[in-house]
Backbone bond lengths (Angstrom), bond angles and torsions (degrees), N, CA, C in turn:
res aa  C-N    CA-C-N  psi(-1)  N-CA   C-N-CA  omega(-1)  CA-C   N-CA-C  phi
1 M - - - 1.449 - - 1.526 108.22 -
2 R 1.326 115.63 116.06 1.448 120.24 -175.36 1.507 113.85 -100.81
3 G 1.292 117.51 -29.66 1.457 119.48 -170.72 1.521 108.33 81.49
4 R 1.307 116.25 170.73 1.461 119.48 178.62 1.511 109.61 -144.70
5 I 1.329 114.99 163.55 1.451 122.38 178.39 1.522 107.73 -106.61
6 H 1.327 116.77 132.49 1.465 122.17 179.88 1.531 108.76 -120.28
7 K 1.327 115.83 130.58 1.461 121.45 179.68 1.528 108.85 -100.88
8 R 1.333 115.65 135.26 1.464 120.01 178.14 1.523 108.65 -130.85
9 V 1.327 115.58 124.68 1.457 121.59 179.74 1.518 107.81 -112.81
10 R 1.320 116.16 128.55 1.464 122.25 178.92 1.513 109.29 -128.48
11 K 1.318 114.83 156.96 1.460 120.30 173.56 1.515 108.69 -107.94
12 N 1.337 115.26 135.43 1.456 118.49 177.52 1.530 109.45 -85.35
13 K 1.314 117.39 -173.77 1.469 121.65 -175.64 1.518 112.94 -61.06
14 R 1.323 116.17 -29.73 1.464 119.93 -178.10 1.530 112.95 -88.95
15 G 1.324 117.02 -0.83 1.451 120.88 178.07 1.522 114.35 93.35
16 K 1.319 117.60 0.79 1.453 120.87 179.41 1.526 109.80 -79.03
17 E 1.325 116.20 134.94 1.451 120.28 179.33 1.522 110.76 -83.74
18 T 1.318 115.35 135.91 1.458 121.11 174.20 1.524 108.00 -121.98
19 T 1.307 115.78 139.09 1.458 121.20 -177.73 1.519 109.15 -112.02
20 S 1.327 115.92 132.45 1.461 122.40 174.72 1.518 108.12 -124.71
21 W 1.308 116.03 146.34 1.457 122.41 179.73 1.519 108.79 -116.02
22 Y 1.319 116.29 137.64 1.463 122.52 -177.92 1.524 110.21 -125.07
23 V 1.319 116.15 151.31 1.459 122.79 174.07 1.521 106.97 -107.56
24 V 1.337 116.32 128.36 1.464 121.77 179.38 1.524 107.43 -118.82
25 V 1.336 116.79 122.98 1.466 121.00 178.67 1.526 109.59 -125.09
26 D 1.324 115.45 146.03 1.463 121.25 174.26 1.520 107.67 -86.54
27 V 1.334 116.35 129.73 1.466 120.47 -178.19 1.523 112.51 -112.22
28 G 1.327 117.41 11.43 1.458 120.14 177.41 1.518 110.97 127.61
29 V 1.317 115.57 -163.03 1.452 121.92 179.34 1.523 109.44 -123.54
30 N 1.336 116.14 152.67 1.461 119.68 178.56 1.522 109.92 -90.17
31 A 1.314 117.64 -171.28 1.467 122.29 -177.04 1.529 112.18 -65.53
32 D 1.329 117.24 -26.10 1.460 121.37 179.72 1.526 112.47 -82.61
33 G 1.315 117.90 -6.56 1.452 121.50 -178.70 1.520 113.25 90.04
34 R 1.334 116.80 5.09 1.463 120.30 179.13 1.523 109.08 -86.41
35 R 1.333 116.06 143.17 1.457 118.34 -178.35 1.522 110.77 -75.79
36 Q 1.311 115.10 146.16 1.455 122.23 -179.55 1.522 109.10 -108.10
37 Q 1.319 116.19 132.65 1.448 121.54 179.42 1.524 109.52 -120.73
38 K 1.324 115.71 147.90 1.460 121.92 173.70 1.513 107.96 -122.02
39 W 1.320 115.13 133.06 1.460 122.12 178.53 1.516 108.50 -102.62
40 H 1.312 115.66 132.22 1.466 122.80 175.30 1.509 105.81 -121.87
41 G 1.334 116.78 136.74 1.415 109.08 179.61 1.474 124.87 174.07
42 A 1.324 109.59 -149.42 1.457 125.22 -169.86 1.524 109.44 70.50
43 F 1.331 116.09 44.62 1.455 121.04 174.79 1.515 108.81 -79.48
44 R 1.316 116.84 147.72 1.465 121.01 -176.11 1.518 112.59 -79.94
45 T 1.344 117.55 -30.33 1.460 120.38 -179.78 1.517 110.13 -127.16
46 R 1.335 114.59 158.41 1.456 119.78 177.63 1.531 110.06 -64.48
47 R 1.310 116.55 -36.85 1.461 120.77 -179.34 1.534 110.89 -61.61
48 E 1.329 117.60 -42.81 1.466 120.84 177.05 1.527 110.27 -60.49
49 A 1.335 116.51 -40.50 1.466 120.75 179.56 1.526 110.88 -66.84
50 E 1.334 117.91 -38.34 1.458 120.60 178.89 1.520 111.65 -66.25
51 V 1.322 117.21 -39.47 1.470 120.68 177.11 1.528 109.85 -64.37
52 A 1.331 116.90 -42.97 1.465 120.70 178.86 1.525 110.70 -65.16
53 R 1.336 116.79 -39.83 1.472 120.34 178.92 1.521 110.31 -61.24
54 A 1.326 117.43 -43.78 1.459 120.56 179.96 1.529 110.71 -60.07
55 K 1.336 117.15 -42.78 1.465 121.02 179.54 1.523 111.25 -66.92
56 I 1.332 117.15 -43.65 1.466 121.20 -178.57 1.519 111.03 -64.43
57 V 1.346 117.12 -46.26 1.464 120.81 -179.68 1.526 110.30 -65.16
58 N 1.336 117.23 -38.91 1.459 120.68 177.13 1.531 110.70 -62.31
59 D 1.334 117.03 -44.85 1.468 120.88 177.41 1.523 111.10 -63.53
60 L 1.331 116.52 -37.95 1.461 121.29 -179.24 1.523 110.76 -63.89
61 H 1.327 116.77 -43.72 1.467 120.54 179.74 1.526 111.60 -73.69
62 G 1.328 117.30 -30.07 1.462 120.68 -179.15 1.519 114.01 -84.68
63 G 1.327 117.08 -7.24 1.459 120.64 179.68 1.508 114.20 84.57
64 A 1.334 118.13 9.37 1.461 121.29 -178.26 1.531 112.16 -100.04
65 Y 1.321 117.42 4.73 1.460 121.31 -176.90 1.522 111.50 -72.94
66 V 1.308 116.11 132.13 1.454 122.22 174.86 1.527 106.67 -121.73
67 A 1.315 116.33 117.11 1.462 120.65 -177.52 1.516 110.56 -68.31
68 P 1.328 117.31 139.28 1.462 119.14 177.72 1.525 110.30 -67.85
69 D 1.314 116.89 140.57 1.453 120.49 176.81 1.522 108.91 -135.61
70 R 1.304 114.68 156.57 1.455 119.92 -178.26 1.519 109.41 -108.91
71 I 1.330 114.80 108.56 1.452 120.49 176.29 1.525 107.91 -134.40
72 T 1.291 115.15 159.88 1.459 119.15 178.65 1.519 109.72 -78.97
73 L 1.301 115.87 163.95 1.466 120.37 178.54 1.523 110.47 -62.74
74 N 1.320 116.73 -37.43 1.459 120.79 179.00 1.530 110.65 -63.54
75 Q 1.341 117.92 -43.38 1.458 120.76 178.14 1.521 110.70 -64.19
76 W 1.320 117.09 -39.63 1.450 121.49 -179.41 1.532 111.04 -64.66
77 S 1.334 116.42 -40.98 1.459 119.63 -177.25 1.528 112.06 -71.19
78 E 1.317 117.91 -23.04 1.464 120.98 -178.00 1.523 113.68 -88.14
79 R 1.329 118.61 -18.90 1.465 118.76 -176.67 1.522 110.66 -79.06
80 P 1.329 116.03 141.34 1.465 118.51 179.22 1.521 109.62 -74.48
81 S 1.288 115.84 139.13 1.453 120.47 179.77 1.515 109.12 -108.26
82 A 1.314 116.20 106.90 1.455 120.56 -178.71 1.519 111.59 -77.12
83 L 1.335 116.59 -17.98 1.460 119.51 -176.95 1.527 112.48 -82.98
84 A 1.308 117.08 -26.37 1.466 120.10 -175.90 1.523 110.00 -85.45
85 P 1.320 117.16 127.41 1.462 119.23 177.57 1.526 109.89 -73.55
86 P 1.325 117.09 155.23 1.464 118.34 177.37 1.524 109.52 -64.59
87 R 1.288 115.55 140.56 1.465 119.77 -177.80 1.517 110.01 -85.42
88 T 1.304 114.48 140.51 1.465 120.78 176.55 1.513 108.47 -124.25
89 L 1.258 116.16 151.03 1.448 121.25 178.96 1.509 108.04 -106.61
90 E 1.302 115.32 117.15 1.458 119.92 178.21 1.522 107.67 -104.19
91 V 1.293 115.82 124.20 1.445 120.90 -179.16 1.521 107.53 -102.72
92 A 1.311 115.50 124.27 1.467 120.56 179.68 1.527 108.75 -81.52
93 P 1.330 116.66 145.60 1.472 118.14 176.97 1.522 109.62 -66.77
94 P 1.319 117.51 148.48 1.464 119.44 -179.10 1.530 110.80 -67.05
95 R 1.325 114.22 145.15 1.462 119.56 178.41 1.531 110.11 -81.09
96 V 1.297 115.26 139.66 1.460 120.21 177.99 1.519 107.67 -111.14
97 G 1.316 114.87 128.40 1.450 120.64 172.14 1.424 116.12 89.21
């Protein structure tokens, strides 16, 4: 699975063209057998998109890939995080002299 680079050209209100580059990777198939794709992007240059694609594909093959999701801050703060260790406060003894 390599992923691909997608170029998108848009015109703003003044008629000036702006180019954005996106990385599209396949992340598997759903229950219906249809392939699932994730878009990462709005990179300013193709080179930035290629560097991001290399990192994303590497993470995907290494098992470290986390798909982007859209949730509110409130939803994020309420979900339990099994990856984060409990925080402890270590107090250092005061320095003398």
